[in-house]
mmCIF file of the N, C-alpha and C atoms, coordinates in Angstrom:
data_MODEL
# 
_entry.id   MODEL 
# 
loop_
_atom_site.group_PDB 
_atom_site.id 
_atom_site.type_symbol 
_atom_site.label_atom_id 
_atom_site.label_alt_id 
_atom_site.label_comp_id 
_atom_site.label_asym_id 
_atom_site.label_entity_id 
_atom_site.label_seq_id 
_atom_site.pdbx_PDB_ins_code 
_atom_site.Cartn_x 
_atom_site.Cartn_y 
_atom_site.Cartn_z 
_atom_site.occupancy 
_atom_site.B_iso_or_equiv 
_atom_site.pdbx_formal_charge 
_atom_site.auth_seq_id 
_atom_site.auth_comp_id 
_atom_site.auth_asym_id 
_atom_site.auth_atom_id 
_atom_site.pdbx_PDB_model_num 
ATOM 1   N N  . MET A 1 1  ? 7.374  19.328  9.830   1.00 0.00 ? 1  MET A N  1 
ATOM 2   C CA . MET A 1 1  ? 7.372  17.913  10.117  1.00 0.00 ? 1  MET A CA 1 
ATOM 3   C C  . MET A 1 1  ? 7.780  17.167  8.847   1.00 0.00 ? 1  MET A C  1 
ATOM 4   N N  . THR A 1 2  ? 8.717  16.248  8.977   1.00 0.00 ? 2  THR A N  1 
ATOM 5   C CA . THR A 1 2  ? 9.151  15.454  7.833   1.00 0.00 ? 2  THR A CA 1 
ATOM 6   C C  . THR A 1 2  ? 8.168  14.308  7.594   1.00 0.00 ? 2  THR A C  1 
ATOM 7   N N  . LEU A 1 3  ? 8.276  13.679  6.443   1.00 0.00 ? 3  LEU A N  1 
ATOM 8   C CA . LEU A 1 3  ? 7.432  12.536  6.128   1.00 0.00 ? 3  LEU A CA 1 
ATOM 9   C C  . LEU A 1 3  ? 7.670  11.413  7.131   1.00 0.00 ? 3  LEU A C  1 
ATOM 10  N N  . GLU A 1 4  ? 8.906  11.178  7.476   1.00 0.00 ? 4  GLU A N  1 
ATOM 11  C CA . GLU A 1 4  ? 9.233  10.124  8.443   1.00 0.00 ? 4  GLU A CA 1 
ATOM 12  C C  . GLU A 1 4  ? 8.598  10.404  9.807   1.00 0.00 ? 4  GLU A C  1 
ATOM 13  N N  . GLU A 1 5  ? 8.644  11.654  10.242  1.00 0.00 ? 5  GLU A N  1 
ATOM 14  C CA . GLU A 1 5  ? 8.019  12.021  11.522  1.00 0.00 ? 5  GLU A CA 1 
ATOM 15  C C  . GLU A 1 5  ? 6.504  11.840  11.465  1.00 0.00 ? 5  GLU A C  1 
ATOM 16  N N  . ALA A 1 6  ? 5.915  12.205  10.346  1.00 0.00 ? 6  ALA A N  1 
ATOM 17  C CA . ALA A 1 6  ? 4.464  12.058  10.183  1.00 0.00 ? 6  ALA A CA 1 
ATOM 18  C C  . ALA A 1 6  ? 4.063  10.589  10.243  1.00 0.00 ? 6  ALA A C  1 
ATOM 19  N N  . VAL A 1 7  ? 4.805  9.747   9.547   1.00 0.00 ? 7  VAL A N  1 
ATOM 20  C CA . VAL A 1 7  ? 4.505  8.309   9.550   1.00 0.00 ? 7  VAL A CA 1 
ATOM 21  C C  . VAL A 1 7  ? 4.702  7.738   10.948  1.00 0.00 ? 7  VAL A C  1 
ATOM 22  N N  . ASN A 1 8  ? 5.749  8.151   11.631  1.00 0.00 ? 8  ASN A N  1 
ATOM 23  C CA . ASN A 1 8  ? 5.980  7.659   12.991  1.00 0.00 ? 8  ASN A CA 1 
ATOM 24  C C  . ASN A 1 8  ? 4.849  8.047   13.930  1.00 0.00 ? 8  ASN A C  1 
ATOM 25  N N  . THR A 1 9  ? 4.230  9.184   13.699  1.00 0.00 ? 9  THR A N  1 
ATOM 26  C CA . THR A 1 9  ? 3.081  9.598   14.498  1.00 0.00 ? 9  THR A CA 1 
ATOM 27  C C  . THR A 1 9  ? 1.842  8.790   14.115  1.00 0.00 ? 9  THR A C  1 
ATOM 28  N N  . LEU A 1 10 ? 1.617  8.641   12.827  1.00 0.00 ? 10 LEU A N  1 
ATOM 29  C CA . LEU A 1 10 ? 0.408  7.962   12.349  1.00 0.00 ? 10 LEU A CA 1 
ATOM 30  C C  . LEU A 1 10 ? 0.394  6.470   12.649  1.00 0.00 ? 10 LEU A C  1 
ATOM 31  N N  . LYS A 1 11 ? 1.564  5.836   12.674  1.00 0.00 ? 11 LYS A N  1 
ATOM 32  C CA . LYS A 1 11 ? 1.595  4.381   12.818  1.00 0.00 ? 11 LYS A CA 1 
ATOM 33  C C  . LYS A 1 11 ? 1.097  3.899   14.179  1.00 0.00 ? 11 LYS A C  1 
ATOM 34  N N  . HIS A 1 12 ? 0.820  4.817   15.085  1.00 0.00 ? 12 HIS A N  1 
ATOM 35  C CA . HIS A 1 12 ? 0.276  4.454   16.387  1.00 0.00 ? 12 HIS A CA 1 
ATOM 36  C C  . HIS A 1 12 ? -1.255 4.470   16.409  1.00 0.00 ? 12 HIS A C  1 
ATOM 37  N N  . HIS A 1 13 ? -1.862 4.830   15.309  1.00 0.00 ? 13 HIS A N  1 
ATOM 38  C CA . HIS A 1 13 ? -3.320 4.932   15.237  1.00 0.00 ? 13 HIS A CA 1 
ATOM 39  C C  . HIS A 1 13 ? -3.888 3.778   14.427  1.00 0.00 ? 13 HIS A C  1 
ATOM 40  N N  . GLU A 1 14 ? -4.871 3.126   14.989  1.00 0.00 ? 14 GLU A N  1 
ATOM 41  C CA . GLU A 1 14 ? -5.479 1.970   14.327  1.00 0.00 ? 14 GLU A CA 1 
ATOM 42  C C  . GLU A 1 14 ? -6.091 2.343   12.973  1.00 0.00 ? 14 GLU A C  1 
ATOM 43  N N  . SER A 1 15 ? -6.648 3.540   12.871  1.00 0.00 ? 15 SER A N  1 
ATOM 44  C CA . SER A 1 15 ? -7.255 3.953   11.600  1.00 0.00 ? 15 SER A CA 1 
ATOM 45  C C  . SER A 1 15 ? -6.196 4.025   10.494  1.00 0.00 ? 15 SER A C  1 
ATOM 46  N N  . PHE A 1 16 ? -4.959 4.372   10.832  1.00 0.00 ? 16 PHE A N  1 
ATOM 47  C CA . PHE A 1 16 ? -3.871 4.357   9.854   1.00 0.00 ? 16 PHE A CA 1 
ATOM 48  C C  . PHE A 1 16 ? -3.583 2.919   9.427   1.00 0.00 ? 16 PHE A C  1 
ATOM 49  N N  . GLY A 1 17 ? -3.673 1.996   10.384  1.00 0.00 ? 17 GLY A N  1 
ATOM 50  C CA . GLY A 1 17 ? -3.503 0.581   10.056  1.00 0.00 ? 17 GLY A CA 1 
ATOM 51  C C  . GLY A 1 17 ? -4.551 0.102   9.067   1.00 0.00 ? 17 GLY A C  1 
ATOM 52  N N  . VAL A 1 18 ? -5.775 0.553   9.257   1.00 0.00 ? 18 VAL A N  1 
ATOM 53  C CA . VAL A 1 18 ? -6.854 0.193   8.327   1.00 0.00 ? 18 VAL A CA 1 
ATOM 54  C C  . VAL A 1 18 ? -6.572 0.779   6.945   1.00 0.00 ? 18 VAL A C  1 
ATOM 55  N N  . PHE A 1 19 ? -6.132 2.027   6.901   1.00 0.00 ? 19 PHE A N  1 
ATOM 56  C CA . PHE A 1 19 ? -5.801 2.676   5.634   1.00 0.00 ? 19 PHE A CA 1 
ATOM 57  C C  . PHE A 1 19 ? -4.680 1.921   4.908   1.00 0.00 ? 19 PHE A C  1 
ATOM 58  N N  . VAL A 1 20 ? -3.626 1.605   5.624   1.00 0.00 ? 20 VAL A N  1 
ATOM 59  C CA . VAL A 1 20 ? -2.493 0.899   5.019   1.00 0.00 ? 20 VAL A CA 1 
ATOM 60  C C  . VAL A 1 20 ? -2.929 -0.493  4.566   1.00 0.00 ? 20 VAL A C  1 
ATOM 61  N N  . GLY A 1 21 ? -3.769 -1.148  5.340   1.00 0.00 ? 21 GLY A N  1 
ATOM 62  C CA . GLY A 1 21 ? -4.299 -2.451  4.933   1.00 0.00 ? 21 GLY A CA 1 
ATOM 63  C C  . GLY A 1 21 ? -5.107 -2.356  3.649   1.00 0.00 ? 21 GLY A C  1 
ATOM 64  N N  . SER A 1 22 ? -5.848 -1.278  3.484   1.00 0.00 ? 22 SER A N  1 
ATOM 65  C CA . SER A 1 22 ? -6.623 -1.067  2.254   1.00 0.00 ? 22 SER A CA 1 
ATOM 66  C C  . SER A 1 22 ? -5.707 -0.864  1.051   1.00 0.00 ? 22 SER A C  1 
ATOM 67  N N  . ILE A 1 23 ? -4.630 -0.135  1.244   1.00 0.00 ? 23 ILE A N  1 
ATOM 68  C CA . ILE A 1 23 ? -3.664 0.064   0.161   1.00 0.00 ? 23 ILE A CA 1 
ATOM 69  C C  . ILE A 1 23 ? -3.054 -1.280  -0.231  1.00 0.00 ? 23 ILE A C  1 
ATOM 70  N N  . HIS A 1 24 ? -2.737 -2.095  0.764   1.00 0.00 ? 24 HIS A N  1 
ATOM 71  C CA . HIS A 1 24 ? -2.178 -3.423  0.480   1.00 0.00 ? 24 HIS A CA 1 
ATOM 72  C C  . HIS A 1 24 ? -3.167 -4.271  -0.315  1.00 0.00 ? 24 HIS A C  1 
ATOM 73  N N  . GLN A 1 25 ? -4.434 -4.219  0.064   1.00 0.00 ? 25 GLN A N  1 
ATOM 74  C CA . GLN A 1 25 ? -5.458 -4.984  -0.654  1.00 0.00 ? 25 GLN A CA 1 
ATOM 75  C C  . GLN A 1 25 ? -5.600 -4.492  -2.097  1.00 0.00 ? 25 GLN A C  1 
ATOM 76  N N  . MET A 1 26 ? -5.573 -3.183  -2.303  1.00 0.00 ? 26 MET A N  1 
ATOM 77  C CA . MET A 1 26 ? -5.671 -2.647  -3.665  1.00 0.00 ? 26 MET A CA 1 
ATOM 78  C C  . MET A 1 26 ? -4.481 -3.096  -4.506  1.00 0.00 ? 26 MET A C  1 
ATOM 79  N N  . ARG A 1 27 ? -3.293 -3.160  -3.898  1.00 0.00 ? 27 ARG A N  1 
ATOM 80  C CA . ARG A 1 27 ? -2.100 -3.642  -4.604  1.00 0.00 ? 27 ARG A CA 1 
ATOM 81  C C  . ARG A 1 27 ? -2.295 -5.094  -5.035  1.00 0.00 ? 27 ARG A C  1 
ATOM 82  N N  . GLU A 1 28 ? -2.794 -5.922  -4.131  1.00 0.00 ? 28 GLU A N  1 
ATOM 83  C CA . GLU A 1 28 ? -3.018 -7.330  -4.454  1.00 0.00 ? 28 GLU A CA 1 
ATOM 84  C C  . GLU A 1 28 ? -4.051 -7.493  -5.561  1.00 0.00 ? 28 GLU A C  1 
ATOM 85  N N  . GLU A 1 29 ? -5.084 -6.668  -5.553  1.00 0.00 ? 29 GLU A N  1 
ATOM 86  C CA . GLU A 1 29 ? -6.108 -6.723  -6.600  1.00 0.00 ? 29 GLU A CA 1 
ATOM 87  C C  . GLU A 1 29 ? -5.524 -6.307  -7.950  1.00 0.00 ? 29 GLU A C  1 
ATOM 88  N N  . ALA A 1 30 ? -4.667 -5.304  -7.954  1.00 0.00 ? 30 ALA A N  1 
ATOM 89  C CA . ALA A 1 30 ? -4.029 -4.870  -9.204  1.00 0.00 ? 30 ALA A CA 1 
ATOM 90  C C  . ALA A 1 30 ? -3.127 -5.963  -9.754  1.00 0.00 ? 30 ALA A C  1 
ATOM 91  N N  . ILE A 1 31 ? -2.434 -6.661  -8.873  1.00 0.00 ? 31 ILE A N  1 
ATOM 92  C CA . ILE A 1 31 ? -1.585 -7.776  -9.320  1.00 0.00 ? 31 ILE A CA 1 
ATOM 93  C C  . ILE A 1 31 ? -2.448 -8.865  -9.945  1.00 0.00 ? 31 ILE A C  1 
ATOM 94  N N  . ALA A 1 32 ? -3.564 -9.187  -9.301  1.00 0.00 ? 32 ALA A N  1 
ATOM 95  C CA . ALA A 1 32 ? -4.472 -10.202 -9.841  1.00 0.00 ? 32 ALA A CA 1 
ATOM 96  C C  . ALA A 1 32 ? -5.056 -9.764  -11.179 1.00 0.00 ? 32 ALA A C  1 
ATOM 97  N N  . ASP A 1 33 ? -5.345 -8.470  -11.324 1.00 0.00 ? 33 ASP A N  1 
ATOM 98  C CA . ASP A 1 33 ? -5.910 -7.956  -12.572 1.00 0.00 ? 33 ASP A CA 1 
ATOM 99  C C  . ASP A 1 33 ? -4.942 -8.084  -13.750 1.00 0.00 ? 33 ASP A C  1 
ATOM 100 N N  . MET A 1 34 ? -3.647 -8.128  -13.456 1.00 0.00 ? 34 MET A N  1 
ATOM 101 C CA . MET A 1 34 ? -2.659 -8.231  -14.535 1.00 0.00 ? 34 MET A CA 1 
ATOM 102 C C  . MET A 1 34 ? -2.813 -9.536  -15.315 1.00 0.00 ? 34 MET A C  1 
ATOM 103 N N  . ASN A 1 35 ? -3.296 -10.591 -14.665 1.00 0.00 ? 35 ASN A N  1 
ATOM 104 C CA . ASN A 1 35 ? -3.449 -11.887 -15.327 1.00 0.00 ? 35 ASN A CA 1 
ATOM 105 C C  . ASN A 1 35 ? -4.463 -11.845 -16.461 1.00 0.00 ? 35 ASN A C  1 
ATOM 106 N N  . LYS A 1 36 ? -5.483 -11.031 -16.316 1.00 0.00 ? 36 LYS A N  1 
ATOM 107 C CA . LYS A 1 36 ? -6.552 -10.987 -17.319 1.00 0.00 ? 36 LYS A CA 1 
ATOM 108 C C  . LYS A 1 36 ? -6.569 -9.692  -18.124 1.00 0.00 ? 36 LYS A C  1 
ATOM 109 N N  . ALA A 1 37 ? -5.583 -8.838  -17.887 1.00 0.00 ? 37 ALA A N  1 
ATOM 110 C CA . ALA A 1 37 ? -5.564 -7.529  -18.554 1.00 0.00 ? 37 ALA A CA 1 
ATOM 111 C C  . ALA A 1 37 ? -5.016 -7.633  -19.973 1.00 0.00 ? 37 ALA A C  1 
ATOM 112 N N  . PRO A 1 38 ? -5.612 -6.867  -20.883 1.00 0.00 ? 38 PRO A N  1 
ATOM 113 C CA . PRO A 1 38 ? -5.036 -6.777  -22.226 1.00 0.00 ? 38 PRO A CA 1 
ATOM 114 C C  . PRO A 1 38 ? -3.681 -6.072  -22.159 1.00 0.00 ? 38 PRO A C  1 
ATOM 115 N N  . LEU A 1 39 ? -2.865 -6.323  -23.141 1.00 0.00 ? 39 LEU A N  1 
ATOM 116 C CA . LEU A 1 39 ? -1.501 -5.817  -23.154 1.00 0.00 ? 39 LEU A CA 1 
ATOM 117 C C  . LEU A 1 39 ? -1.425 -4.306  -22.932 1.00 0.00 ? 39 LEU A C  1 
ATOM 118 N N  . GLU A 1 40 ? -2.359 -3.555  -23.492 1.00 0.00 ? 40 GLU A N  1 
ATOM 119 C CA . GLU A 1 40 ? -2.315 -2.090  -23.367 1.00 0.00 ? 40 GLU A CA 1 
ATOM 120 C C  . GLU A 1 40 ? -2.606 -1.614  -21.938 1.00 0.00 ? 40 GLU A C  1 
ATOM 121 N N  . GLN A 1 41 ? -3.178 -2.457  -21.091 1.00 0.00 ? 41 GLN A N  1 
ATOM 122 C CA . GLN A 1 41 ? -3.452 -2.065  -19.710 1.00 0.00 ? 41 GLN A CA 1 
ATOM 123 C C  . GLN A 1 41 ? -2.367 -2.511  -18.732 1.00 0.00 ? 41 GLN A C  1 
ATOM 124 N N  . VAL A 1 42 ? -1.476 -3.383  -19.174 1.00 0.00 ? 42 VAL A N  1 
ATOM 125 C CA . VAL A 1 42 ? -0.443 -3.908  -18.281 1.00 0.00 ? 42 VAL A CA 1 
ATOM 126 C C  . VAL A 1 42 ? 0.452  -2.787  -17.753 1.00 0.00 ? 42 VAL A C  1 
ATOM 127 N N  . GLN A 1 43 ? 0.829  -1.854  -18.614 1.00 0.00 ? 43 GLN A N  1 
ATOM 128 C CA . GLN A 1 43 ? 1.681  -0.751  -18.180 1.00 0.00 ? 43 GLN A CA 1 
ATOM 129 C C  . GLN A 1 43 ? 0.970  0.115   -17.131 1.00 0.00 ? 43 GLN A C  1 
ATOM 130 N N  . GLN A 1 44 ? -0.303 0.377   -17.329 1.00 0.00 ? 44 GLN A N  1 
ATOM 131 C CA . GLN A 1 44 ? -1.075 1.168   -16.372 1.00 0.00 ? 44 GLN A CA 1 
ATOM 132 C C  . GLN A 1 44 ? -1.162 0.446   -15.026 1.00 0.00 ? 44 GLN A C  1 
ATOM 133 N N  . LEU A 1 45 ? -1.429 -0.849  -15.064 1.00 0.00 ? 45 LEU A N  1 
ATOM 134 C CA . LEU A 1 45 ? -1.499 -1.615  -13.825 1.00 0.00 ? 45 LEU A CA 1 
ATOM 135 C C  . LEU A 1 45 ? -0.141 -1.678  -13.136 1.00 0.00 ? 45 LEU A C  1 
ATOM 136 N N  . SER A 1 46 ? 0.916  -1.791  -13.919 1.00 0.00 ? 46 SER A N  1 
ATOM 137 C CA . SER A 1 46 ? 2.268  -1.804  -13.338 1.00 0.00 ? 46 SER A CA 1 
ATOM 138 C C  . SER A 1 46 ? 2.555  -0.499  -12.609 1.00 0.00 ? 46 SER A C  1 
ATOM 139 N N  . GLY A 1 47 ? 2.124  0.608   -13.177 1.00 0.00 ? 47 GLY A N  1 
ATOM 140 C CA . GLY A 1 47 ? 2.298  1.902   -12.531 1.00 0.00 ? 47 GLY A CA 1 
ATOM 141 C C  . GLY A 1 47 ? 1.540  1.988   -11.222 1.00 0.00 ? 47 GLY A C  1 
ATOM 142 N N  . LYS A 1 48 ? 0.317  1.463   -11.203 1.00 0.00 ? 48 LYS A N  1 
ATOM 143 C CA . LYS A 1 48 ? -0.473 1.451   -9.967  1.00 0.00 ? 48 LYS A CA 1 
ATOM 144 C C  . LYS A 1 48 ? 0.234  0.624   -8.899  1.00 0.00 ? 48 LYS A C  1 
ATOM 145 N N  . ILE A 1 49 ? 0.707  -0.540  -9.294  1.00 0.00 ? 49 ILE A N  1 
ATOM 146 C CA . ILE A 1 49 ? 1.371  -1.429  -8.337  1.00 0.00 ? 49 ILE A CA 1 
ATOM 147 C C  . ILE A 1 49 ? 2.605  -0.754  -7.756  1.00 0.00 ? 49 ILE A C  1 
ATOM 148 N N  . LEU A 1 50 ? 3.380  -0.096  -8.599  1.00 0.00 ? 50 LEU A N  1 
ATOM 149 C CA . LEU A 1 50 ? 4.563  0.616   -8.115  1.00 0.00 ? 50 LEU A CA 1 
ATOM 150 C C  . LEU A 1 50 ? 4.187  1.737   -7.149  1.00 0.00 ? 50 LEU A C  1 
ATOM 151 N N  . ALA A 1 51 ? 3.111  2.451   -7.457  1.00 0.00 ? 51 ALA A N  1 
ATOM 152 C CA . ALA A 1 51 ? 2.663  3.530   -6.562  1.00 0.00 ? 51 ALA A CA 1 
ATOM 153 C C  . ALA A 1 51 ? 2.217  2.955   -5.218  1.00 0.00 ? 51 ALA A C  1 
ATOM 154 N N  . TYR A 1 52 ? 1.453  1.860   -5.256  1.00 0.00 ? 52 TYR A N  1 
ATOM 155 C CA . TYR A 1 52 ? 1.037  1.219   -4.013  1.00 0.00 ? 52 TYR A CA 1 
ATOM 156 C C  . TYR A 1 52 ? 2.247  0.751   -3.217  1.00 0.00 ? 52 TYR A C  1 
ATOM 157 N N  . ASP A 1 53 ? 3.236  0.157   -3.905  1.00 0.00 ? 53 ASP A N  1 
ATOM 158 C CA . ASP A 1 53 ? 4.457  -0.287  -3.230  1.00 0.00 ? 53 ASP A CA 1 
ATOM 159 C C  . ASP A 1 53 ? 5.170  0.873   -2.547  1.00 0.00 ? 53 ASP A C  1 
ATOM 160 N N  . ASP A 1 54 ? 5.251  2.001   -3.229  1.00 0.00 ? 54 ASP A N  1 
ATOM 161 C CA . ASP A 1 54 ? 5.899  3.183   -2.634  1.00 0.00 ? 54 ASP A CA 1 
ATOM 162 C C  . ASP A 1 54 ? 5.189  3.614   -1.357  1.00 0.00 ? 54 ASP A C  1 
ATOM 163 N N  . ILE A 1 55 ? 3.871  3.655   -1.404  1.00 0.00 ? 55 ILE A N  1 
ATOM 164 C CA . ILE A 1 55 ? 3.093  4.054   -0.225  1.00 0.00 ? 55 ILE A CA 1 
ATOM 165 C C  . ILE A 1 55 ? 3.317  3.056   0.914   1.00 0.00 ? 55 ILE A C  1 
ATOM 166 N N  . LEU A 1 56 ? 3.297  1.772   0.590   1.00 0.00 ? 56 LEU A N  1 
ATOM 167 C CA . LEU A 1 56 ? 3.490  0.753   1.615   1.00 0.00 ? 56 LEU A CA 1 
ATOM 168 C C  . LEU A 1 56 ? 4.880  0.841   2.240   1.00 0.00 ? 56 LEU A C  1 
ATOM 169 N N  . GLN A 1 57 ? 5.869  1.102   1.427   1.00 0.00 ? 57 GLN A N  1 
ATOM 170 C CA . GLN A 1 57 ? 7.230  1.235   1.962   1.00 0.00 ? 57 GLN A CA 1 
ATOM 171 C C  . GLN A 1 57 ? 7.358  2.474   2.843   1.00 0.00 ? 57 GLN A C  1 
ATOM 172 N N  . MET A 1 58 ? 6.815  3.593   2.393   1.00 0.00 ? 58 MET A N  1 
ATOM 173 C CA . MET A 1 58 ? 6.891  4.831   3.177   1.00 0.00 ? 58 MET A CA 1 
ATOM 174 C C  . MET A 1 58 ? 6.155  4.706   4.511   1.00 0.00 ? 58 MET A C  1 
ATOM 175 N N  . SER A 1 59 ? 5.112  3.896   4.532   1.00 0.00 ? 59 SER A N  1 
ATOM 176 C CA . SER A 1 59 ? 4.286  3.789   5.735   1.00 0.00 ? 59 SER A CA 1 
ATOM 177 C C  . SER A 1 59 ? 4.744  2.678   6.672   1.00 0.00 ? 59 SER A C  1 
ATOM 178 N N  . ASN A 1 60 ? 5.879  2.050   6.370   1.00 0.00 ? 60 ASN A N  1 
ATOM 179 C CA . ASN A 1 60 ? 6.349  0.934   7.204   1.00 0.00 ? 60 ASN A CA 1 
ATOM 180 C C  . ASN A 1 60 ? 5.243  -0.103  7.372   1.00 0.00 ? 60 ASN A C  1 
ATOM 181 N N  . HIS A 1 61 ? 4.692  -0.515  6.243   1.00 0.00 ? 61 HIS A N  1 
ATOM 182 C CA . HIS A 1 61 ? 3.528  -1.395  6.206   1.00 0.00 ? 61 HIS A CA 1 
ATOM 183 C C  . HIS A 1 61 ? 3.673  -2.628  7.093   1.00 0.00 ? 61 HIS A C  1 
ATOM 184 N N  . GLU A 1 62 ? 4.809  -3.294  7.038   1.00 0.00 ? 62 GLU A N  1 
ATOM 185 C CA . GLU A 1 62 ? 4.963  -4.524  7.813   1.00 0.00 ? 62 GLU A CA 1 
ATOM 186 C C  . GLU A 1 62 ? 4.852  -4.266  9.315   1.00 0.00 ? 62 GLU A C  1 
ATOM 187 N N  . GLU A 1 63 ? 5.441  -3.185  9.768   1.00 0.00 ? 63 GLU A N  1 
ATOM 188 C CA . GLU A 1 63 ? 5.358  -2.844  11.198  1.00 0.00 ? 63 GLU A CA 1 
ATOM 189 C C  . GLU A 1 63 ? 3.924  -2.521  11.597  1.00 0.00 ? 63 GLU A C  1 
ATOM 190 N N  . VAL A 1 64 ? 3.239  -1.740  10.769  1.00 0.00 ? 64 VAL A N  1 
ATOM 191 C CA . VAL A 1 64 ? 1.844  -1.375  11.049  1.00 0.00 ? 64 VAL A CA 1 
ATOM 192 C C  . VAL A 1 64 ? 0.965  -2.626  11.014  1.00 0.00 ? 64 VAL A C  1 
ATOM 193 N N  . ARG A 1 65 ? 1.233  -3.494  10.063  1.00 0.00 ? 65 ARG A N  1 
ATOM 194 C CA . ARG A 1 65 ? 0.449  -4.726  9.929   1.00 0.00 ? 65 ARG A CA 1 
ATOM 195 C C  . ARG A 1 65 ? 0.602  -5.612  11.173  1.00 0.00 ? 65 ARG A C  1 
ATOM 196 N N  . ARG A 1 66 ? 1.829  -5.752  11.657  1.00 0.00 ? 66 ARG A N  1 
ATOM 197 C CA . ARG A 1 66 ? 2.054  -6.549  12.872  1.00 0.00 ? 66 ARG A CA 1 
ATOM 198 C C  . ARG A 1 66 ? 1.363  -5.919  14.083  1.00 0.00 ? 66 ARG A C  1 
ATOM 199 N N  . ARG A 1 67 ? 1.388  -4.619  14.146  1.00 0.00 ? 67 ARG A N  1 
ATOM 200 C CA . ARG A 1 67 ? 0.806  -3.925  15.302  1.00 0.00 ? 67 ARG A CA 1 
ATOM 201 C C  . ARG A 1 67 ? -0.707 -4.077  15.360  1.00 0.00 ? 67 ARG A C  1 
ATOM 202 N N  . PHE A 1 68 ? -1.378 -3.961  14.213  1.00 0.00 ? 68 PHE A N  1 
ATOM 203 C CA . PHE A 1 68 ? -2.843 -3.957  14.199  1.00 0.00 ? 68 PHE A CA 1 
ATOM 204 C C  . PHE A 1 68 ? -3.450 -5.183  13.542  1.00 0.00 ? 68 PHE A C  1 
ATOM 205 N N  . ASN A 1 69 ? -2.623 -6.135  13.129  1.00 0.00 ? 69 ASN A N  1 
ATOM 206 C CA . ASN A 1 69 ? -3.103 -7.374  12.491  1.00 0.00 ? 69 ASN A CA 1 
ATOM 207 C C  . ASN A 1 69 ? -4.030 -7.091  11.312  1.00 0.00 ? 69 ASN A C  1 
ATOM 208 N N  . THR A 1 70 ? -3.609 -6.165  10.432  1.00 0.00 ? 70 THR A N  1 
ATOM 209 C CA . THR A 1 70 ? -4.437 -5.845  9.263   1.00 0.00 ? 70 THR A CA 1 
ATOM 210 C C  . THR A 1 70 ? -4.003 -6.654  8.070   1.00 0.00 ? 70 THR A C  1 
# 
């Protein structure tokens, strides 16, 4: 099974919507943390944000969000 096939299967389950919504929330929190982070932590937070973005893109976050209103 490819990653795309797995995501297409998972996106029909509400629990996947909750998971993707949690990833989105963690991304937003990391963005907010950048405002108060010392310079040495900015790179670490940027890496987290990029990782969250990758997960959201792979999971078709917008489609899942519309489906389950997360």
